[in-house]
C-alpha positions in Angstrom: 22.4 20.6 -7.6 22.6 17.1 -6.0 20.1 15.8 -3.5 21.2 16.2 0.1 21.3 12.5 1.3 21.4 13.6 5.0 17.9 15.0 4.7 15.6 12.0 4.8 12.1 11.5 6.1 10.9 8.6 8.3 8.4 7.1 5.8 8.5 3.3 5.5 7.6 2.7 1.9 7.4 -1.0 2.5 4.2 -0.4 4.5 0.7 0.8 3.5 -0.7 3.4 5.8 -4.2 1.9 6.2 -5.5 4.9 8.1 -4.7 7.3 5.2 -7.4 7.3 2.5 -5.1 8.6 -0.2 -2.6 5.8 0.6 -5.3 3.1 0.5 -6.6 4.5 -2.8 -3.1 4.6 -4.3 -2.4 1.0 -3.2 -5.8 -0.2 -4.6 -5.1 1.5 -8.0 -1.6 0.1 -8.1 -2.8 -3.4 -7.2 -5.9 -3.3 -9.5 -8.4 -3.8 -6.8 -11.1 -1.6 -5.2 -10.4 0.6 -2.2 -12.9 -1.4 -0.2 -11.0 -4.6 -1.0 -7.7 -2.9 -0.1 -9.1 -1.8 3.3 -10.3 -5.4 3.9 -6.9 -6.8 3.0 -5.1 -4.4 5.3 -7.4 -5.2 8.2 -6.9 -9.0 7.7 -3.3 -9.2 6.7 -1.5 -6.1 8.0 0.3 -3.3 6.2 3.2 -5.1 4.5 3.0 -3.8 0.9 4.7 -6.9 -0.6 2.3 -9.3 1.1 -0.7 -7.2 0.2 0.3 -7.1 -3.5 0.7 -10.9 -3.5 -2.8 -11.4 -2.0 -4.3 -8.7 -4.3 -3.0 -10.6 -7.3 -4.9 -13.7 -6.2 -8.2 -11.9 -5.8 -8.0 -9.6 -8.8 -11.1 -9.8 -10.9 -13.3 -11.4 -8.3 
């Protein structure tokens, strides 16, 4: 059975939900940084996933 394309949710996957612990942990794991670093990045730079990944690449391993 094919997916019903009329049934969609309102999630914006281009954003990281900084107030959701599981989302912050997932982003941190995906970006290769600690959850604490991820929270700091979100507070300083906003929730745009692409921007956060670019910044995380520059701080990875620090």
